[in-house]
Residue frames as qw, qx, qy, qz and C-alpha x, y, z in Angstrom:
[[0.550, -0.645, -0.219, -0.483, 37.24, 14.57, -45.11],
 [0.842, -0.433, -0.254, 0.197, 39.12, 12.60, -42.48],
 [0.570, 0.126, -0.116, 0.803, 42.16, 14.82, -42.85],
 [0.084, -0.537, -0.075, -0.836, 40.08, 17.99, -42.48],
 [0.626, -0.510, 0.114, -0.578, 38.07, 16.64, -39.52],
 [0.249, 0.357, -0.873, 0.223, 40.14, 14.23, -37.37],
 [0.430, -0.058, 0.656, -0.617, 37.28, 13.46, -35.04],
 [0.764, 0.246, -0.243, -0.544, 35.41, 11.81, -37.93],
 [0.432, 0.294, -0.851, 0.056, 37.70, 8.79, -37.48],
 [0.186, -0.057, 0.818, -0.541, 36.04, 8.14, -34.14],
 [0.653, 0.281, 0.284, -0.644, 32.60, 8.00, -35.76],
 [0.855, 0.465, -0.129, -0.188, 33.74, 6.15, -38.82],
 [0.554, -0.607, 0.547, 0.157, 36.70, 3.97, -37.68],
 [0.770, 0.190, 0.547, 0.268, 36.79, 2.02, -40.97],
 [0.153, -0.405, 0.319, 0.843, 37.35, 5.32, -42.91],
 [0.046, -0.196, -0.708, -0.677, 34.22, 5.02, -44.91],
 [0.394, 0.041, 0.229, -0.889, 30.70, 6.41, -44.84],
 [0.730, 0.112, -0.360, -0.570, 29.12, 3.47, -46.70],
 [0.780, -0.296, 0.498, -0.237, 28.35, 0.03, -45.26],
 [0.088, 0.462, -0.806, -0.360, 29.20, -1.69, -48.57],
 [0.027, 0.078, 0.992, 0.093, 26.63, -4.32, -48.34],
 [0.120, 0.624, 0.737, -0.229, 23.18, -2.66, -48.14],
 [0.051, 0.035, 0.269, 0.961, 21.48, -0.10, -50.32],
 [0.141, 0.627, 0.720, -0.263, 18.11, 1.61, -49.94],
 [0.102, 0.070, 0.331, 0.936, 16.56, 3.96, -52.45],
 [0.359, 0.388, 0.430, -0.732, 13.38, 5.95, -52.24],
 [0.430, 0.434, 0.763, 0.210, 10.69, 4.84, -54.76],
 [0.192, 0.881, 0.190, -0.388, 10.13, 8.51, -55.52],
 [0.030, -0.707, 0.512, 0.488, 13.29, 8.56, -57.59],
 [0.288, -0.082, 0.903, 0.307, 12.54, 5.41, -59.44],
 [0.335, -0.090, -0.622, -0.701, 10.13, 4.57, -62.19],
 [0.587, -0.137, 0.356, -0.714, 6.63, 4.10, -60.61],
 [0.901, 0.126, -0.244, -0.336, 5.91, 0.99, -62.70],
 [0.583, 0.318, -0.702, 0.258, 9.18, -0.69, -61.80],
 [0.149, -0.278, 0.648, -0.693, 8.48, 0.01, -58.08],
 [0.743, -0.005, 0.175, -0.646, 4.98, -1.31, -58.32],
 [0.825, 0.279, -0.473, -0.134, 6.22, -4.38, -60.11],
 [0.305, 0.337, -0.766, 0.455, 8.83, -5.06, -57.50],
 [0.413, -0.170, 0.517, -0.730, 6.27, -4.68, -54.67],
 [0.835, 0.108, -0.004, -0.540, 3.84, -6.97, -56.37],
 [0.838, 0.307, -0.452, 0.009, 6.57, -9.57, -57.23],
 [0.203, -0.679, 0.616, -0.345, 8.33, -9.73, -53.83],
 [0.853, -0.179, 0.420, -0.252, 7.14, -13.14, -53.06],
 [0.912, 0.394, 0.041, 0.110, 8.51, -14.56, -56.28],
 [0.320, 0.827, -0.345, 0.308, 11.69, -12.32, -56.22],
 [0.202, -0.635, 0.625, -0.408, 12.73, -13.35, -52.70],
 [0.585, 0.015, -0.803, -0.113, 11.36, -16.92, -52.97],
 [0.060, -0.015, 0.717, -0.695, 9.34, -16.43, -49.67],
 [0.202, -0.572, -0.767, -0.210, 5.78, -17.12, -48.51],
 [0.085, -0.306, 0.133, -0.939, 3.87, -13.97, -47.52],
 [0.160, -0.403, -0.853, 0.289, 1.60, -14.33, -44.53],
 [0.195, -0.573, -0.355, -0.713, -1.68, -12.47, -44.77],
 [0.369, -0.337, -0.658, 0.563, -1.88, -11.02, -41.28],
 [0.118, -0.312, -0.111, -0.936, -4.06, -8.04, -42.06],
 [0.218, 0.151, 0.671, -0.692, -6.72, -7.28, -39.52],
 [0.068, -0.401, -0.825, -0.393, -10.07, -8.57, -40.51],
 [0.353, -0.357, -0.042, -0.864, -13.24, -6.34, -40.00],
 [0.095, 0.085, 0.872, -0.473, -15.02, -7.34, -36.86],
 [0.279, -0.402, -0.643, -0.589, -18.60, -8.22, -37.39],
 [0.430, -0.389, 0.237, -0.779, -21.41, -7.12, -35.17],
 [0.079, -0.070, 0.961, -0.255, -22.28, -9.76, -32.62],
 [0.443, -0.301, -0.680, -0.501, -25.49, -11.70, -33.10],
 [0.626, -0.486, 0.114, -0.599, -28.22, -11.92, -30.47],
 [0.072, -0.327, 0.901, -0.276, -27.25, -14.31, -27.76],
 [0.698, -0.122, -0.491, -0.507, -29.41, -17.39, -28.35],
 [0.465, -0.041, -0.813, 0.348, -28.34, -19.15, -25.18],
 [0.036, 0.174, 0.543, -0.821, -30.32, -16.65, -23.15],
 [0.133, -0.486, -0.714, -0.486, -34.12, -16.81, -23.45],
 [0.249, -0.421, 0.070, -0.869, -36.62, -14.37, -22.17],
 [0.786, -0.413, -0.353, -0.295, -38.48, -17.18, -20.32],
 [0.708, -0.054, -0.496, 0.500, -35.40, -17.90, -18.13],
 [0.125, 0.297, -0.237, 0.916, -35.71, -14.36, -16.77],
 [0.557, -0.468, -0.248, -0.640, -39.26, -14.96, -15.45]]
């Protein structure tokens, strides 16, 4: 490829298209159960603590009890 297209060397100075240290694969090509298992076991697999930072549902505010109708009179 580099012989056929000399300008490729500018974009890939190391002469390779692959990083050599990282790999990503779509879960669509893998077994669904294996993907699901990996997702559910990430905490154990990577030995990390997962922080639950999902947004909680906001509740409707209760009536303000600090304000009384008598104070308005």
